[in-house]
N, C-alpha and C positions, 0 to 999 in steps of 0.2 A: 457380399459374402466372401469369406476366406476359405482357401483350399490349400491342403498340403499335397505336394506332388512328389513322386519319385520318377525321375527321367533317366532311363537307361539307354545309352547310345551305343549302337553296334555298327561300326563302319564296315561295309561289305569288303571282304578280302579282295585285293587287287585294285581297290580304289586308289587312283594316283594321289600321292602326298600333296601335290599342288591343289587338287580338288578339296582335300580335307582341310588344308590350311586356309583356303579362300572361304570355305563354308564356315569354319570357326571364326574367321574375321567378321563375316556377315552376321553370325550369331551374336557376337559381342555388341555389334551396332544395334541389332534388333532388341536385345535384352535391355540396353540402355534406354531405347525408345519406350519399351514397355514399362520400365521403372519410372520414367518421366511421366507417363500417362497414369501411373498409380496402380498398374496391374501386377507388376513384379515387385514384391515387398522384400524378400530375402532369398538367398541361395546358400547352400552348404554342400560340401563334398564329404560324404561319409567314407569310411575306409573301403577300399576296393581291392580287387585282385589286379595283378599286372595286366595292362591292356584293356581293363574295364573302365568305362566312363559312366559314372552314376552321379546324379545331382538330386538333392532334396531341395524343394522350393516352397515358399509361401507366396501365394498369389491372391489377388482380389479380383472378383468378377461378379456381375449380377446373378448369373446362373452357371451351372456346370456346362451347359451347352455353349455359353459365351466363352468360358475358359477354354473349352476344346478348340474353338475358333482361334482364340489368342495363341494357344500353344501350336496350332497348325501353321501360324505365321512365322515360327522360328525356323531358320534355315536348316538346322540339324534335325528337325522333326521327321524328315523322311527316313532317318536312321534310328528313330527313338521308339522305345516302348514306354508308354505313359501309364502311371497309376495315379488316380486322383482320389483324395479323401476330403469330402466336405467337412468343414469345421463349424461347430456351433459354440456360442459363448458359454463359458462356465461361470457359475455364480461366485466362485472364489478366485477368479482370474485377477491377479494383482495389477494388471495393466490399467492405468486410469482411462476414463472415458475419452479424454482429449487425445490420448495416444492411439486409441482404437475406436473412433466414433462409429465405424460400421458394425461393430459388434452387436449393438442393439439390445444388450442385456438390460432389463428393467432397472436393476439396482445401479447400473453404471451409466445408463443413458440419461443425460441431463433433461432431455425433452419429456421423459416419463415422470420427472419429479416436479413438473409445473403444477401449480395449484388450480388450474382451470378445470 
């Protein structure tokens, strides 16, 4: 299943810059691992106010509970507010089934077109 997330990060005032930098470095490593595992599909940075960290992400997980565990593994998670929106396939989605096999839409899912 796919999920859209909005991750807003607020570093507590007074946090040493070295702590912020090392946490961001660990975050990049973990994000790469999650992408390799097929959980992190895309990330975007929407317009923000100065000093605001906000990221919109597209994720894949079996359930929302699984996604919450995945997000909790991010080093920046301790400073994040997370909004999760589950996404369901749309019948007019132009993405071919091969590009999005987990979508499971009957018109796009090759398995549903078998003659069995």
